[in-house]
mmCIF file of the N, C-alpha and C atoms, coordinates in Angstrom:
data_MODEL
# 
_entry.id   MODEL 
# 
loop_
_atom_site.group_PDB 
_atom_site.id 
_atom_site.type_symbol 
_atom_site.label_atom_id 
_atom_site.label_alt_id 
_atom_site.label_comp_id 
_atom_site.label_asym_id 
_atom_site.label_entity_id 
_atom_site.label_seq_id 
_atom_site.pdbx_PDB_ins_code 
_atom_site.Cartn_x 
_atom_site.Cartn_y 
_atom_site.Cartn_z 
_atom_site.occupancy 
_atom_site.B_iso_or_equiv 
_atom_site.pdbx_formal_charge 
_atom_site.auth_seq_id 
_atom_site.auth_comp_id 
_atom_site.auth_asym_id 
_atom_site.auth_atom_id 
_atom_site.pdbx_PDB_model_num 
ATOM 1   N N  . MET A 1 1  ? 6.823   3.961  4.838   1.00 0.00 ? 1  MET A N  1 
ATOM 2   C CA . MET A 1 1  ? 6.099   2.741  4.497   1.00 0.00 ? 1  MET A CA 1 
ATOM 3   C C  . MET A 1 1  ? 6.902   1.513  4.938   1.00 0.00 ? 1  MET A C  1 
ATOM 4   N N  . PRO A 1 2  ? 6.484   0.881  5.995   1.00 0.00 ? 2  PRO A N  1 
ATOM 5   C CA . PRO A 1 2  ? 7.276   -0.207 6.586   1.00 0.00 ? 2  PRO A CA 1 
ATOM 6   C C  . PRO A 1 2  ? 7.515   -1.386 5.650   1.00 0.00 ? 2  PRO A C  1 
ATOM 7   N N  . ILE A 1 3  ? 6.556   -1.702 4.784   1.00 0.00 ? 3  ILE A N  1 
ATOM 8   C CA . ILE A 1 3  ? 6.725   -2.861 3.899   1.00 0.00 ? 3  ILE A CA 1 
ATOM 9   C C  . ILE A 1 3  ? 7.935   -2.660 2.997   1.00 0.00 ? 3  ILE A C  1 
ATOM 10  N N  . ILE A 1 4  ? 8.100   -1.456 2.485   1.00 0.00 ? 4  ILE A N  1 
ATOM 11  C CA . ILE A 1 4  ? 9.232   -1.167 1.604   1.00 0.00 ? 4  ILE A CA 1 
ATOM 12  C C  . ILE A 1 4  ? 10.534  -1.288 2.386   1.00 0.00 ? 4  ILE A C  1 
ATOM 13  N N  . ASN A 1 5  ? 10.544  -0.818 3.634   1.00 0.00 ? 5  ASN A N  1 
ATOM 14  C CA . ASN A 1 5  ? 11.744  -0.925 4.454   1.00 0.00 ? 5  ASN A CA 1 
ATOM 15  C C  . ASN A 1 5  ? 12.128  -2.377 4.658   1.00 0.00 ? 5  ASN A C  1 
ATOM 16  N N  . VAL A 1 6  ? 11.138  -3.224 4.934   1.00 0.00 ? 6  VAL A N  1 
ATOM 17  C CA . VAL A 1 6  ? 11.399  -4.655 5.107   1.00 0.00 ? 6  VAL A CA 1 
ATOM 18  C C  . VAL A 1 6  ? 11.958  -5.241 3.818   1.00 0.00 ? 6  VAL A C  1 
ATOM 19  N N  . MET A 1 7  ? 11.355  -4.868 2.685   1.00 0.00 ? 7  MET A N  1 
ATOM 20  C CA . MET A 1 7  ? 11.826  -5.377 1.396   1.00 0.00 ? 7  MET A CA 1 
ATOM 21  C C  . MET A 1 7  ? 13.264  -4.948 1.146   1.00 0.00 ? 7  MET A C  1 
ATOM 22  N N  . MET A 1 8  ? 13.592  -3.721 1.513   1.00 0.00 ? 8  MET A N  1 
ATOM 23  C CA . MET A 1 8  ? 14.952  -3.222 1.301   1.00 0.00 ? 8  MET A CA 1 
ATOM 24  C C  . MET A 1 8  ? 15.939  -4.033 2.126   1.00 0.00 ? 8  MET A C  1 
ATOM 25  N N  . LYS A 1 9  ? 15.573  -4.350 3.364   1.00 0.00 ? 9  LYS A N  1 
ATOM 26  C CA . LYS A 1 9  ? 16.464  -5.146 4.212   1.00 0.00 ? 9  LYS A CA 1 
ATOM 27  C C  . LYS A 1 9  ? 16.647  -6.540 3.624   1.00 0.00 ? 9  LYS A C  1 
ATOM 28  N N  . GLU A 1 10 ? 15.551  -7.143 3.169   1.00 0.00 ? 10 GLU A N  1 
ATOM 29  C CA . GLU A 1 10 ? 15.615  -8.499 2.621   1.00 0.00 ? 10 GLU A CA 1 
ATOM 30  C C  . GLU A 1 10 ? 16.440  -8.532 1.341   1.00 0.00 ? 10 GLU A C  1 
ATOM 31  N N  . ASN A 1 11 ? 16.241  -7.552 0.482   1.00 0.00 ? 11 ASN A N  1 
ATOM 32  C CA . ASN A 1 11 ? 16.878  -7.563 -0.836  1.00 0.00 ? 11 ASN A CA 1 
ATOM 33  C C  . ASN A 1 11 ? 18.209  -6.823 -0.841  1.00 0.00 ? 11 ASN A C  1 
ATOM 34  N N  . GLY A 1 12 ? 18.581  -6.266 0.296   1.00 0.00 ? 12 GLY A N  1 
ATOM 35  C CA . GLY A 1 12 ? 19.809  -5.482 0.330   1.00 0.00 ? 12 GLY A CA 1 
ATOM 36  C C  . GLY A 1 12 ? 19.690  -4.218 -0.497  1.00 0.00 ? 12 GLY A C  1 
ATOM 37  N N  . GLY A 1 13 ? 18.505  -3.616 -0.479  1.00 0.00 ? 13 GLY A N  1 
ATOM 38  C CA . GLY A 1 13 ? 18.287  -2.380 -1.226  1.00 0.00 ? 13 GLY A CA 1 
ATOM 39  C C  . GLY A 1 13 ? 17.601  -2.651 -2.553  1.00 0.00 ? 13 GLY A C  1 
ATOM 40  N N  . LEU A 1 14 ? 16.730  -1.751 -2.946  1.00 0.00 ? 14 LEU A N  1 
ATOM 41  C CA . LEU A 1 14 ? 15.989  -1.890 -4.197  1.00 0.00 ? 14 LEU A CA 1 
ATOM 42  C C  . LEU A 1 14 ? 16.379  -0.763 -5.141  1.00 0.00 ? 14 LEU A C  1 
ATOM 43  N N  . SER A 1 15 ? 16.217  -1.020 -6.419  1.00 0.00 ? 15 SER A N  1 
ATOM 44  C CA . SER A 1 15 ? 16.426  0.045  -7.391  1.00 0.00 ? 15 SER A CA 1 
ATOM 45  C C  . SER A 1 15 ? 15.310  1.073  -7.241  1.00 0.00 ? 15 SER A C  1 
ATOM 46  N N  . LYS A 1 16 ? 15.540  2.253  -7.776  1.00 0.00 ? 16 LYS A N  1 
ATOM 47  C CA . LYS A 1 16 ? 14.547  3.322  -7.668  1.00 0.00 ? 16 LYS A CA 1 
ATOM 48  C C  . LYS A 1 16 ? 13.220  2.885  -8.284  1.00 0.00 ? 16 LYS A C  1 
ATOM 49  N N  . ARG A 1 17 ? 13.293  2.204  -9.420  1.00 0.00 ? 17 ARG A N  1 
ATOM 50  C CA . ARG A 1 17 ? 12.070  1.786  -10.111 1.00 0.00 ? 17 ARG A CA 1 
ATOM 51  C C  . ARG A 1 17 ? 11.296  0.785  -9.258  1.00 0.00 ? 17 ARG A C  1 
ATOM 52  N N  . GLN A 1 18 ? 12.004  -0.151 -8.628  1.00 0.00 ? 18 GLN A N  1 
ATOM 53  C CA . GLN A 1 18 ? 11.339  -1.139 -7.772  1.00 0.00 ? 18 GLN A CA 1 
ATOM 54  C C  . GLN A 1 18 ? 10.678  -0.456 -6.584  1.00 0.00 ? 18 GLN A C  1 
ATOM 55  N N  . LYS A 1 19 ? 11.372  0.529  -6.010  1.00 0.00 ? 19 LYS A N  1 
ATOM 56  C CA . LYS A 1 19 ? 10.797  1.272  -4.876  1.00 0.00 ? 19 LYS A CA 1 
ATOM 57  C C  . LYS A 1 19 ? 9.516   1.984  -5.303  1.00 0.00 ? 19 LYS A C  1 
ATOM 58  N N  . GLU A 1 20 ? 9.565   2.624  -6.471  1.00 0.00 ? 20 GLU A N  1 
ATOM 59  C CA . GLU A 1 20 ? 8.388   3.355  -6.952  1.00 0.00 ? 20 GLU A CA 1 
ATOM 60  C C  . GLU A 1 20 ? 7.238   2.404  -7.229  1.00 0.00 ? 20 GLU A C  1 
ATOM 61  N N  . ALA A 1 21 ? 7.541   1.242  -7.809  1.00 0.00 ? 21 ALA A N  1 
ATOM 62  C CA . ALA A 1 21 ? 6.498   0.257  -8.101  1.00 0.00 ? 21 ALA A CA 1 
ATOM 63  C C  . ALA A 1 21 ? 5.870   -0.237 -6.801  1.00 0.00 ? 21 ALA A C  1 
ATOM 64  N N  . ALA A 1 22 ? 6.701   -0.498 -5.804  1.00 0.00 ? 22 ALA A N  1 
ATOM 65  C CA . ALA A 1 22 ? 6.196   -0.972 -4.511  1.00 0.00 ? 22 ALA A CA 1 
ATOM 66  C C  . ALA A 1 22 ? 5.347   0.109  -3.853  1.00 0.00 ? 22 ALA A C  1 
ATOM 67  N N  . ALA A 1 23 ? 5.794   1.358  -3.942  1.00 0.00 ? 23 ALA A N  1 
ATOM 68  C CA . ALA A 1 23 ? 5.042   2.462  -3.346  1.00 0.00 ? 23 ALA A CA 1 
ATOM 69  C C  . ALA A 1 23 ? 3.685   2.608  -4.028  1.00 0.00 ? 23 ALA A C  1 
ATOM 70  N N  . LYS A 1 24 ? 3.673   2.477  -5.353  1.00 0.00 ? 24 LYS A N  1 
ATOM 71  C CA . LYS A 1 24 ? 2.405   2.589  -6.084  1.00 0.00 ? 24 LYS A CA 1 
ATOM 72  C C  . LYS A 1 24 ? 1.463   1.459  -5.702  1.00 0.00 ? 24 LYS A C  1 
ATOM 73  N N  . ARG A 1 25 ? 2.009   0.239  -5.583  1.00 0.00 ? 25 ARG A N  1 
ATOM 74  C CA . ARG A 1 25 ? 1.176   -0.906 -5.187  1.00 0.00 ? 25 ARG A CA 1 
ATOM 75  C C  . ARG A 1 25 ? 0.571   -0.669 -3.814  1.00 0.00 ? 25 ARG A C  1 
ATOM 76  N N  . GLU A 1 26 ? 1.398   -0.182 -2.886  1.00 0.00 ? 26 GLU A N  1 
ATOM 77  C CA . GLU A 1 26 ? 0.911   0.051  -1.526  1.00 0.00 ? 26 GLU A CA 1 
ATOM 78  C C  . GLU A 1 26 ? -0.143  1.150  -1.518  1.00 0.00 ? 26 GLU A C  1 
ATOM 79  N N  . LEU A 1 27 ? 0.106   2.200  -2.292  1.00 0.00 ? 27 LEU A N  1 
ATOM 80  C CA . LEU A 1 27 ? -0.830  3.321  -2.359  1.00 0.00 ? 27 LEU A CA 1 
ATOM 81  C C  . LEU A 1 27 ? -2.168  2.841  -2.912  1.00 0.00 ? 27 LEU A C  1 
ATOM 82  N N  . LYS A 1 28 ? -2.103  2.041  -3.982  1.00 0.00 ? 28 LYS A N  1 
ATOM 83  C CA . LYS A 1 28 ? -3.314  1.515  -4.606  1.00 0.00 ? 28 LYS A CA 1 
ATOM 84  C C  . LYS A 1 28 ? -4.079  0.646  -3.607  1.00 0.00 ? 28 LYS A C  1 
ATOM 85  N N  . GLN A 1 29 ? -3.343  -0.209 -2.890  1.00 0.00 ? 29 GLN A N  1 
ATOM 86  C CA . GLN A 1 29 ? -3.977  -1.101 -1.921  1.00 0.00 ? 29 GLN A CA 1 
ATOM 87  C C  . GLN A 1 29 ? -4.668  -0.292 -0.825  1.00 0.00 ? 29 GLN A C  1 
ATOM 88  N N  . SER A 1 30 ? -3.983  0.721  -0.281  1.00 0.00 ? 30 SER A N  1 
ATOM 89  C CA . SER A 1 30 ? -4.590  1.509  0.793   1.00 0.00 ? 30 SER A CA 1 
ATOM 90  C C  . SER A 1 30 ? -5.783  2.296  0.254   1.00 0.00 ? 30 SER A C  1 
ATOM 91  N N  . PHE A 1 31 ? -5.704  2.740  -0.996  1.00 0.00 ? 31 PHE A N  1 
ATOM 92  C CA . PHE A 1 31 ? -6.829  3.457  -1.609  1.00 0.00 ? 31 PHE A CA 1 
ATOM 93  C C  . PHE A 1 31 ? -8.043  2.537  -1.707  1.00 0.00 ? 31 PHE A C  1 
ATOM 94  N N  . VAL A 1 32 ? -7.813  1.288  -2.143  1.00 0.00 ? 32 VAL A N  1 
ATOM 95  C CA . VAL A 1 32 ? -8.899  0.307  -2.259  1.00 0.00 ? 32 VAL A CA 1 
ATOM 96  C C  . VAL A 1 32 ? -9.523  0.064  -0.886  1.00 0.00 ? 32 VAL A C  1 
ATOM 97  N N  . GLU A 1 33 ? -8.676  -0.057 0.136   1.00 0.00 ? 33 GLU A N  1 
ATOM 98  C CA . GLU A 1 33 ? -9.187  -0.289 1.490   1.00 0.00 ? 33 GLU A CA 1 
ATOM 99  C C  . GLU A 1 33 ? -10.029 0.895  1.961   1.00 0.00 ? 33 GLU A C  1 
ATOM 100 N N  . VAL A 1 34 ? -9.555  2.098  1.704   1.00 0.00 ? 34 VAL A N  1 
ATOM 101 C CA . VAL A 1 34 ? -10.293 3.297  2.110   1.00 0.00 ? 34 VAL A CA 1 
ATOM 102 C C  . VAL A 1 34 ? -11.636 3.362  1.389   1.00 0.00 ? 34 VAL A C  1 
ATOM 103 N N  . MET A 1 35 ? -11.620 3.049  0.090   1.00 0.00 ? 35 MET A N  1 
ATOM 104 C CA . MET A 1 35 ? -12.860 3.101  -0.684  1.00 0.00 ? 35 MET A CA 1 
ATOM 105 C C  . MET A 1 35 ? -13.874 2.073  -0.179  1.00 0.00 ? 35 MET A C  1 
ATOM 106 N N  . SER A 1 36 ? -13.417 0.858  0.127   1.00 0.00 ? 36 SER A N  1 
ATOM 107 C CA . SER A 1 36 ? -14.357 -0.161 0.605   1.00 0.00 ? 36 SER A CA 1 
ATOM 108 C C  . SER A 1 36 ? -14.883 0.222  1.983   1.00 0.00 ? 36 SER A C  1 
ATOM 109 N N  . GLU A 1 37 ? -14.034 0.844  2.809   1.00 0.00 ? 37 GLU A N  1 
ATOM 110 C CA . GLU A 1 37 ? -14.502 1.318  4.114   1.00 0.00 ? 37 GLU A CA 1 
ATOM 111 C C  . GLU A 1 37 ? -15.539 2.417  3.936   1.00 0.00 ? 37 GLU A C  1 
ATOM 112 N N  . ALA A 1 38 ? -15.310 3.292  2.962   1.00 0.00 ? 38 ALA A N  1 
ATOM 113 C CA . ALA A 1 38 ? -16.257 4.378  2.705   1.00 0.00 ? 38 ALA A CA 1 
ATOM 114 C C  . ALA A 1 38 ? -17.605 3.811  2.258   1.00 0.00 ? 38 ALA A C  1 
ATOM 115 N N  . LYS A 1 39 ? -17.576 2.782  1.401   1.00 0.00 ? 39 LYS A N  1 
ATOM 116 C CA . LYS A 1 39 ? -18.824 2.158  0.952   1.00 0.00 ? 39 LYS A CA 1 
ATOM 117 C C  . LYS A 1 39 ? -19.565 1.553  2.133   1.00 0.00 ? 39 LYS A C  1 
ATOM 118 N N  . ASN A 1 40 ? -18.829 0.856  2.992   1.00 0.00 ? 40 ASN A N  1 
ATOM 119 C CA . ASN A 1 40 ? -19.452 0.254  4.174   1.00 0.00 ? 40 ASN A CA 1 
ATOM 120 C C  . ASN A 1 40 ? -20.061 1.340  5.058   1.00 0.00 ? 40 ASN A C  1 
ATOM 121 N N  . PHE A 1 41 ? -19.353 2.453  5.181   1.00 0.00 ? 41 PHE A N  1 
ATOM 122 C CA . PHE A 1 41 ? -19.831 3.551  6.017   1.00 0.00 ? 41 PHE A CA 1 
ATOM 123 C C  . PHE A 1 41 ? -21.140 4.106  5.460   1.00 0.00 ? 41 PHE A C  1 
ATOM 124 N N  . HIS A 1 42 ? -21.204 4.289  4.136   1.00 0.00 ? 42 HIS A N  1 
ATOM 125 C CA . HIS A 1 42 ? -22.417 4.840  3.521   1.00 0.00 ? 42 HIS A CA 1 
ATOM 126 C C  . HIS A 1 42 ? -23.595 3.888  3.672   1.00 0.00 ? 42 HIS A C  1 
ATOM 127 N N  . ARG A 1 43 ? -23.329 2.587  3.656   1.00 0.00 ? 43 ARG A N  1 
ATOM 128 C CA . ARG A 1 43 ? -24.394 1.603  3.804   1.00 0.00 ? 43 ARG A CA 1 
ATOM 129 C C  . ARG A 1 43 ? -24.850 1.499  5.253   1.00 0.00 ? 43 ARG A C  1 
ATOM 130 N N  . GLY A 1 44 ? -24.062 2.060  6.161   1.00 0.00 ? 44 GLY A N  1 
ATOM 131 C CA . GLY A 1 44 ? -24.429 2.014  7.572   1.00 0.00 ? 44 GLY A CA 1 
ATOM 132 C C  . GLY A 1 44 ? -24.007 0.722  8.250   1.00 0.00 ? 44 GLY A C  1 
ATOM 133 N N  . ASP A 1 45 ? -22.938 0.087  7.749   1.00 0.00 ? 45 ASP A N  1 
ATOM 134 C CA . ASP A 1 45 ? -22.461 -1.160 8.348   1.00 0.00 ? 45 ASP A CA 1 
ATOM 135 C C  . ASP A 1 45 ? -21.707 -0.907 9.646   1.00 0.00 ? 45 ASP A C  1 
ATOM 136 N N  . LYS A 1 46 ? -21.237 0.340  9.837   1.00 0.00 ? 46 LYS A N  1 
ATOM 137 C CA . LYS A 1 46 ? -20.386 0.599  11.009  1.00 0.00 ? 46 LYS A CA 1 
ATOM 138 C C  . LYS A 1 46 ? -21.225 0.841  12.250  1.00 0.00 ? 46 LYS A C  1 
# 
């Protein structure tokens, strides 16, 4: 996950908890994007 790598470089490394929180946020965001794409697909927007 490139965003976490960038954050690690900026912050000089993150604690395990911060990494997990960032990973969960990214996972949630990508899930939301996939779901909205799926809705668009079902509606025939593509």
